[in-house]
C-alpha positions as CSV (number, residue, x, y, z in Angstrom):
1,M,107.7,121.7,100.7
2,N,108.1,120.5,104.2
3,V,106.3,117.4,105.4
4,A,105.7,116.9,109.1
5,L,106.8,113.5,110.4
6,V,104.2,111.7,112.5
7,R,105.7,109.5,115.1
8,G,104.1,106.9,117.3
9,T,101.0,106.7,115.2
10,T,100.0,103.3,113.9
11,V,97.8,103.1,110.8
12,Q,96.3,99.7,110.1
13,D,94.3,98.6,107.2
14,H,92.2,95.8,108.7
15,V,90.9,94.6,105.3
16,A,94.5,94.3,104.0
17,L,95.6,92.5,107.1
18,A,92.7,90.0,106.8
19,E,93.5,89.4,103.1
20,I,97.2,88.8,104.0
21,E,96.1,86.3,106.7
22,L,93.8,84.5,104.2
23,C,96.7,84.4,101.6
24,G,98.9,82.9,104.3
25,E,96.3,80.2,105.0
26,L,96.2,79.3,101.3
27,I,100.0,79.2,101.1
28,I,100.1,76.8,104.0
29,A,97.4,74.6,102.5
30,A,99.0,74.6,99.1
31,S,102.4,73.6,100.5
32,A,100.9,70.8,102.5
33,A,98.8,69.5,99.5
34,G,99.8,66.4,97.7
35,E,98.3,67.4,94.4
36,E,99.6,70.1,92.0
37,R,96.8,72.6,92.7
38,L,94.2,73.0,95.4
39,S,90.6,72.2,94.2
40,A,88.0,74.9,94.5
41,D,86.3,72.9,97.3
42,R,89.6,72.7,99.2
43,I,90.1,76.5,98.8
44,D,86.6,77.1,100.1
45,E,87.4,74.8,103.0
46,V,90.6,76.6,103.9
47,L,89.0,80.0,103.6
48,N,86.0,78.8,105.6
49,V,83.6,79.8,102.7
50,S,80.4,78.0,101.9
51,T,78.0,78.4,99.1
52,D,74.4,79.5,99.5
53,V,73.3,75.9,99.0
54,E,75.5,74.7,101.8
55,R,74.4,77.5,104.1
56,H,70.7,76.6,103.5
57,R,71.5,72.9,104.2
58,G,73.0,74.0,107.6
59,E,69.9,76.0,108.4
60,D,67.7,73.1,107.7
61,R,69.5,71.0,110.2
62,D,69.0,73.5,113.0
């Protein structure tokens, strides 16, 4: 079986790249943290995640 080599073609998985970036952010935050583990709130903060309740509170302020 012969397989043709494709050169000069870049294949990127944007979802995988985003996940790698988020993991990097968590690693940086964990290494800078004074406590043994990051709290769930801190993880949400690092990943820029908010709960539905927090989103609704933000909408009420607008």
